[in-house]
C-alpha positions as CSV (number, residue, x, y, z in Angstrom):
1,M,-5.4,-13.2,16.3
2,V,-4.0,-9.7,17.0
3,G,-1.2,-10.0,14.4
4,I,-3.1,-8.8,11.4
5,P,-4.6,-5.7,13.0
6,V,-1.2,-4.8,14.5
7,A,0.5,-5.3,11.1
8,D,-2.1,-3.0,9.5
9,M,-1.6,-0.4,12.2
10,L,2.1,-0.4,11.7
11,G,2.3,-1.2,8.0
12,S,-0.2,1.3,6.7
13,P,1.6,4.4,8.0
14,L,5.0,3.0,6.9
15,S,3.6,2.3,3.4
16,G,2.2,5.9,3.2
17,W,5.6,7.3,4.3
18,L,7.4,5.2,1.7
19,L,5.2,6.5,-1.1
20,I,6.6,10.0,-0.3
21,F,9.9,8.9,-2.0
22,D,8.2,9.3,-5.4
23,G,10.9,10.3,-7.9
24,A,13.9,9.5,-5.7
25,L,16.7,7.8,-7.7
26,G,14.3,7.8,-10.7
27,L,11.8,5.4,-9.0
28,H,8.1,6.1,-8.4
29,G,6.7,5.6,-4.9
30,W,5.4,2.0,-5.4
31,P,8.8,0.5,-6.4
32,W,10.3,2.0,-3.2
33,L,7.4,0.5,-1.3
34,S,8.0,-3.0,-2.8
35,L,11.8,-2.8,-2.4
36,I,11.9,-1.6,1.2
37,E,9.0,-3.8,2.5
38,G,10.3,-6.8,0.7
39,L,13.9,-6.5,1.8
40,P,13.5,-7.9,5.3
41,A,11.9,-11.1,3.9
42,V,14.7,-11.5,1.4
43,L,17.4,-11.0,4.0
44,L,15.6,-13.4,6.4
45,G,15.4,-16.0,3.7
46,V,19.2,-15.7,2.9
47,A,20.0,-15.8,6.7
48,C,17.9,-19.0,7.0
49,L,19.8,-20.7,4.2
50,L,23.1,-19.8,5.7
51,I,22.4,-20.4,9.4
52,L,19.9,-23.2,9.6
53,S,21.2,-26.8,9.2
54,D,19.9,-29.2,6.6
55,G,18.4,-31.6,9.1
56,P,18.3,-32.8,12.7
57,R,21.5,-34.8,12.3
58,D,23.4,-31.6,11.4
59,A,22.0,-29.4,14.1
60,A,24.9,-28.4,16.3
61,W,22.7,-26.9,19.1
62,L,21.1,-30.3,19.8
63,S,22.6,-33.1,21.9
64,A,23.3,-36.5,20.3
65,G,20.1,-38.0,21.7
66,E,18.0,-35.0,20.6
67,R,19.5,-35.3,17.1
68,A,18.9,-39.0,16.8
69,W,15.3,-39.0,17.8
70,P,13.8,-36.9,15.0
71,A,16.2,-38.4,12.4
72,D,15.1,-41.9,13.4
73,R,11.4,-40.9,13.2
74,I,11.9,-39.4,9.8
75,A,13.7,-42.5,8.5
76,A,11.0,-44.8,9.8
77,E,8.3,-42.6,8.3
78,Q,10.0,-42.7,4.9
79,E,10.3,-46.5,5.1
80,R,6.6,-46.8,5.9
81,W,5.7,-44.5,3.1
82,A,7.9,-46.3,0.6
83,A,6.4,-49.6,1.6
84,R,2.8,-48.3,1.1
85,H,3.5,-46.3,-2.0
86,D,5.5,-48.6,-4.2
87,A,5.5,-46.2,-7.1
88,K,7.4,-47.3,-10.1
89,L,7.5,-45.8,-13.6
90,R,5.8,-48.9,-15.0
91,Y,2.7,-48.1,-13.0
92,A,2.4,-44.7,-14.6
93,F,2.0,-46.4,-18.0
94,S,-0.4,-49.1,-16.9
95,G,-3.6,-49.6,-18.9
96,R,-5.8,-48.0,-16.2
97,T,-3.7,-44.9,-15.9
98,L,-3.5,-44.4,-19.7
99,A,-7.2,-44.9,-20.0
100,F,-7.9,-42.2,-17.4
101,A,-5.4,-39.9,-19.2
102,A,-7.1,-40.5,-22.6
103,V,-10.5,-39.8,-21.1
104,N,-9.2,-36.6,-19.5
105,R,-7.6,-35.5,-22.8
106,I,-10.7,-36.2,-24.8
107,S,-12.9,-34.4,-22.3
108,V,-10.8,-31.3,-22.2
109,R,-10.5,-31.2,-26.0
110,S,-14.3,-31.6,-26.4
111,I,-15.0,-28.8,-24.0
112,R,-12.6,-26.5,-25.8
113,L,-14.2,-27.4,-29.2
114,L,-17.7,-26.7,-27.7
115,E,-16.5,-23.3,-26.4
116,R,-15.7,-22.0,-29.9
C-alpha cells in the first residue's frame, strides 16, 4: 500500500531531473525520460528470458521432488481441462455458433448503418 506513494516520491524528482537533458544528443527531455526510465524494465525482461527456466522440470535450483510436484499438478490440470473442454474445429462451425455469428454481424452492421 505504500509502494505507489514511495514510487511517486522517488520518481517525480528523477523525472524532473531527466527533463533537464533537453537538447542533449539532439533529443528533447521527454525522450530521455522514456529511454532512461524504461531501460530497467527492458533489461529485467531480457534477464528473465535468459536466467529463468521454462518450467518446473527445468529449474536447477529445485530438488527432484520439488520439481516433480508442480509439474505433475500442471499435467493433471491440463488433462482435466482437456476433458471438460473438448474443443474441436468442427464445433466452431456448428449451426448454433454460425447462427450467433450471423446475428452478431447483422446487429453490428445495422448499428453502423443507423449511425450514418
